[in-house]
C-alpha angles and dihedrals in degrees: 000000000000090000091055093049091048090051092051093048091047092047090049089052102046100032122068095234099127117094109271116268093010120132094258091047090055093049093047090045091056090043086056099046098264097289105120090099087072091058098062132078098025097128093053091045093049089049091052092049090047093052091050091050093046091050090062122091114262095251091055092048092057087064096041122128126180120208115192130174138169134219092274 
């Protein structure tokens, strides 16, 4: 039982599962070096990039490269 509780607390601290900007989110974000902000919004970001790629002519898509980075 104690192991399960410990696993839940650990998961809640290292995974961004709390609602963004909630008290628990802020605690977990500080515990992880303040990088949880880099883990939200990816599905929307990827969809935006994909729609831009898909709008290009086929011959341009064959030479397309995508360079991405983070604040780290």
